N, C-alpha and C positions, 0 to 999 in steps of 0.2 A: 824705030820699033825696036830695036838691040836694045835699048838705052834705056825705054819700059821697062825689059823684060830685065835688065841689068839692075833696075832700080827696084824692081817688086823682089829679086831674089834677094836685094839688103836688106831691105825693108824685112823682109819674109828671116831670112839669117838673125839679124836683129832682134826680132820679138823674139824667134827660139831661144837666145841667149838670155835675153831677160829672164824668161821664164825660169829655161834653167837653174840662170843662176840663183831665181828668187827661190826654187823648191830646196838648191844645194843648202843655201844659207840657213833656212829652217831645219833641214835634214843634222846641220851642224849645230842646233842649238842657238841659233839666234833671232832676236826679234827686235823688230823696229816698233817704240811704244807710239801707239796712235791714240791714246788720249791724254785726257788732260790731267790727269793725275799725278804723274811725273815728266821730266822734262824729256824731249821727243828727241831720243838717242837710240843709239843702237846698243841692243843690252845681250847678254852671253846666258842663256838660262839652262840651268841643270837640278837636275831631282835634288830635294831638300833630302839630304841621310837626315835618319831617324835622330841618331844623336847629338845634330851640329847646334852649334851654339848660333845662337840670334842673338844681335845686339841691335842699340840703337842705331839707325842710319840705314842696316840694310833692306834692298828691296826684295822682296816675296810675291809671289803670285799663291793669289788666292781664291778659292774655291768658294765663291757666297751660297752655292748651291747647299753648303752644308750647314749654311745658316739659319735659324728658324728665328724671322726678325720680320714684325709688321713694316721699320723702315726700310727696310732692303726691296720686301712686297712691294712698296709704293714707289719706290727706285725703279724698278722695273717696271709699275706700271707707267710711270711717266718714260720711261724709254731712255734712260742715263744709266742704267742696269741691266748689262745681258748674262743671265747665268748660266750660259753655253760655252761662253767664253772666260778665264779665269781676268781677274782684276789685279794689277799692277800697284801695290803701295809698298812706302817706305813705314817703318817700324819706329815710331816716336816713342814710342815704353815700354818698358819689359817688367817684366814682372818684381813686384817689389818698389816699383817708380810710382811717385803718388802723383796723379794728373787732377789739375784743378780747371775747371771752365767756370772765370769769372766774369759777369758780365758777358759781352761778346768776343771775350778773350782765352787762349788756353795759354798753361802753364804746366810744365811736367818739371818735376820736382823744384820747387821754387824759383825756375829761371822761365820769364816769360819769353813767348815765342811770335812770330811774326803770322801765325795763324789766327785767324780766326772766325768767326762763327756766325753763319748767314744764317737769318731770318726767313730768307727767301731765294727758291733756286731759279737758275737761268730762265725759266718758264714759268713762272712768276707764282710756283707752288708754295706754299708754307713748308716752312722746316724749323723744327725746333732742336735743341740742343739734345745729346742721350743726357739721360731718362727722360726725358719729354721735360726740361728743365726749365723755370723762368729763368731769362737772361737776366735777372739782377742777383739770383741767388749763387752764393761760392760753393760749390760742392765739392770738397778732395774726394778722390778715389784713387785706394791704395791697391793696384792690382795684384791680385793672388798668383799663386802658381798657374802655369798655363796657359797666363792672360796675357795678351797684347794690344798695346794701342795704335789703330795704323791714323798713320797721315798723308796728306796732300801738299806739292808744294803750292800750287795755287790754290788760292783763297776759296774759290768754288768747288775745291774737291768732294767728293763723298766720301767717306770714310770713317773714323772711331766718334767724328766729334758728331754722328749723327745717329748710329747705329750701334755705339757703344765699343767695348773692348772684344776681342775674337781669340776665342782658344785655338792652341797650337797645331790643331788636327786639320784647319780649314787649310791652312798652310801647301800648297804642293811643290813649289821649284825656287830655286833662290836665282833672282835677277843679278847679273853684276852689267854698270854701262861699261862698253866698252869705246865706244866713242859718237 
């Protein structure tokens, strides 16, 4: 009987320590990326300063509720976008960069990427490249001031390939990979 009570106390203590560590982890500004948009890593989250420089490759948290876009609305309907939780994405192009969707491929400033444009989501729902382009058309888009092109690492990520460039005002936090 004493053994069962001791085991119970060990389990309860372990659970309490785990919950405490989780709360402390978030309170200190750390987040484990659980989405398929970026690698499954621990990121240090910090508020984005008003005049902070944003560079290609930076990871940012995006408040998608600030974007009025029928493609994002469709993502909410299909269940792969949650407007209550910021989405974490990588910056693929910055103001002045030229993005080209050629066929099913994306290039930035003339450099091909490994990122493709899917015609269907993982649920079988139809997708089209922004702005509802035909896949055979090459359309260069030079990003104006304050506009950024978001990318995901996996082929199936939901990003600017589908909903277009976003304004800087939708960025809330910077996310730096820790481990």
